[in-house]
C-alpha positions in Angstrom: 45.1 57.7 45.3 47.0 61.0 44.7 50.5 60.6 46.1 51.8 63.5 48.2 55.2 63.4 46.5 57.7 66.2 46.6 56.8 67.0 42.9 53.1 67.2 43.8 53.8 69.4 46.8 56.0 71.8 44.8 53.5 72.0 41.9 50.9 73.5 44.3 53.3 75.5 46.5 51.7 78.9 47.2 48.6 78.2 45.2 45.1 78.7 46.5 43.7 75.1 46.3 40.2 73.8 46.2 40.6 71.8 49.4 40.9 75.1 51.2 38.2 77.1 49.4 35.9 76.6 52.4 38.5 78.6 54.5 38.6 81.3 51.8 34.8 81.7 51.8 34.4 81.9 55.6 32.9 85.2 56.9 34.3 87.5 59.5 32.6 87.2 62.9 31.4 90.8 63.2 29.1 92.8 61.0 31.5 95.7 60.9 34.3 93.5 59.5 31.9 92.0 57.0 30.7 95.4 55.9 34.3 96.6 55.5 35.1 93.6 53.3 37.7 92.2 55.7 38.8 88.6 55.7 37.9 86.2 58.4 40.5 84.9 60.8 40.3 81.5 59.1 41.0 83.0 55.7 43.8 85.1 57.1 45.5 82.1 58.7 45.4 80.3 55.3 46.9 83.3 53.6 49.7 83.4 56.0 50.4 79.7 55.3 50.6 80.5 51.5 52.8 83.5 52.1 55.2 81.3 54.1 55.4 78.9 51.2 56.0 81.6 48.7 58.7 83.3 50.8 60.5 80.2 51.9 60.0 78.1 48.7 59.1 75.2 51.0 55.6 73.5 51.3 54.0 73.6 54.7 52.9 70.2 55.8 49.8 70.6 57.8 49.8 68.6 61.1 47.8 65.4 60.7 45.5 64.3 63.5 44.1 60.8 63.9 41.1 61.6 61.7 43.3 62.7 58.9 45.5 59.7 59.2 42.5 57.4 59.1 41.3 59.0 55.9 44.8 58.8 54.2 45.1 55.1 55.2 41.8 54.1 53.7 41.7 56.2 50.5 43.2 53.6 48.3 40.9 50.9 49.6 37.9 53.2 48.9 39.1 53.8 45.4 39.4 50.1 44.7 35.9 49.6 46.1 34.5 52.4 43.9 35.9 51.3 40.6 33.3 48.7 39.7 30.4 50.7 41.1 31.4 53.8 39.2 31.9 51.9 36.0 28.5 50.4 36.3 26.9 53.8 36.9 28.8 56.0 34.5 29.9 53.6 31.9 33.6 54.1 32.6 35.8 53.3 35.5 37.7 56.1 37.4 41.4 56.4 36.7 44.0 57.6 39.1 45.2 61.2 38.4 48.8 60.8 37.3 51.4 63.2 35.9 49.8 66.4 34.9 46.5 65.3 36.3 47.8 64.9 39.8 47.5 68.6 40.3 45.3 70.7 38.0 45.8 74.4 37.7 43.1 76.8 36.5 43.8 77.4 32.8 43.2 81.2 33.0 43.6 82.1 36.7 47.2 81.3 37.8 47.8 80.5 41.4 44.6 78.5 41.7 44.4 74.6 41.5 42.9 71.4 42.7 43.9 67.7 43.2 41.0 65.3 42.4 41.1 61.8 43.7 40.3 60.4 40.2 39.2 61.2 36.7 35.9 59.8 35.2 35.9 59.9 31.4 35.9 63.3 29.8 33.5 65.1 32.1 33.8 63.8 35.6 36.0 64.0 38.7 36.1 61.7 41.7 36.3 62.8 45.4 36.6 60.2 48.1 36.1 60.8 51.9 36.9 58.3 54.6 35.5 59.8 57.8 37.1 58.6 61.0 33.9 58.8 62.9 31.5 56.2 61.5 28.5 58.3 62.5 29.5 60.9 59.9 29.4 58.2 57.2 26.0 57.0 58.5 24.6 60.5 58.4 25.7 60.9 54.8 24.0 57.6 53.9 20.8 58.6 55.7 20.7 62.1 54.1 21.5 60.7 50.7 23.4 63.8 49.9 27.0 65.1 49.9 27.6 67.0 53.1 27.5 70.7 52.6 31.0 71.2 54.0 32.4 69.8 50.8 30.5 72.1 48.4 33.4 74.6 48.0 36.0 72.0 47.3 33.8 70.0 44.8 32.3 73.0 42.9 35.7 74.7 43.0 37.4 71.7 41.4 34.8 71.5 38.7 35.4 75.2 38.0 39.2 74.7 37.8 39.2 71.5 35.8 36.4 72.5 33.5 34.3 69.4 34.2 30.6 68.8 34.4 30.1 66.6 37.4 31.8 65.2 40.5 31.3 61.7 41.8 31.4 62.1 45.6 32.1 58.9 47.6 32.1 58.3 51.3 33.6 55.0 52.5 33.7 53.2 55.8 35.1 49.7 55.9 33.8 49.0 59.4 30.3 48.6 58.0 31.3 45.4 56.2 31.0 43.5 59.4 27.2 44.1 59.4 26.8 43.2 55.8 26.2 46.9 54.8 27.7 48.3 51.6 30.6 50.5 52.9 30.5 52.7 49.9 28.1 55.7 49.4 28.1 57.4 46.0 26.4 60.6 44.9 26.7 62.4 41.6 27.1 66.2 42.1 26.4 68.4 39.0 28.3 71.5 38.3 26.5 74.6 39.6 27.5 77.5 37.4 25.4 80.0 39.2 27.2 79.3 42.5 30.6 79.2 40.8 30.2 82.4 38.8 28.4 84.5 41.4 29.9 83.4 44.7 32.9 81.0 44.6 35.1 82.2 41.7 34.9 85.9 42.6 35.8 85.2 46.2 38.7 82.9 45.4 40.1 85.3 42.8 39.9 88.2 45.2 41.7 86.1 47.8 44.4 85.2 45.3 44.9 88.8 44.3 45.1 89.9 47.9 47.7 87.2 48.6 49.8 88.5 45.8 49.4 92.0 47.0 50.6 91.0 50.5 53.6 89.2 48.9 54.6 92.3 46.9 54.4 94.4 50.1 56.8 92.1 51.9 59.4 91.6 49.1 58.9 95.0 47.5 58.9 93.6 44.0 56.4 92.3 41.5 55.0 88.8 42.1 
């Protein structure tokens, strides 16, 4: 899986990344704030993190709880389990993002990027989730769909990387004890309507506001 090396951390330092697009798109709690075009508290906290990175030159390592540690521990196992299944379905196995592919920046919108878990041929990306709560994985299996909470990250990554589809995987090794396939796979197509009308404009506005705040603090061009 993608290695959180110093090089990887520095490549994305201060950038608005797809894994946090959901925070960017959150709405303020009050109607007055929404009507005024204000950011939500969640979006503002994220902007403060990015400003701290830009001003200090150091990446902020977000505190990892038990759920996040579980996911990190099992990502590589999930990737190995997905290789054969993905090759059978898409005709090509996923490859690990290395070098320039470990972090992908938008080709025309600087300061915006993503880190896919894998690359599938010329047109696809791979995203793997390993939920700590097995009920979350079971719910995904029963629904037969990618959970809505990942839409911003997945569609945002497709926008950034100029790809056509995402292979979303959910993996829970604990199901093997009951003989159930621990891997759930769902192909998610690129949604240009959502990207062009909702996601991209919001992310670009956020990036521009971030740079405006930076200029206010340092009193010089970004």
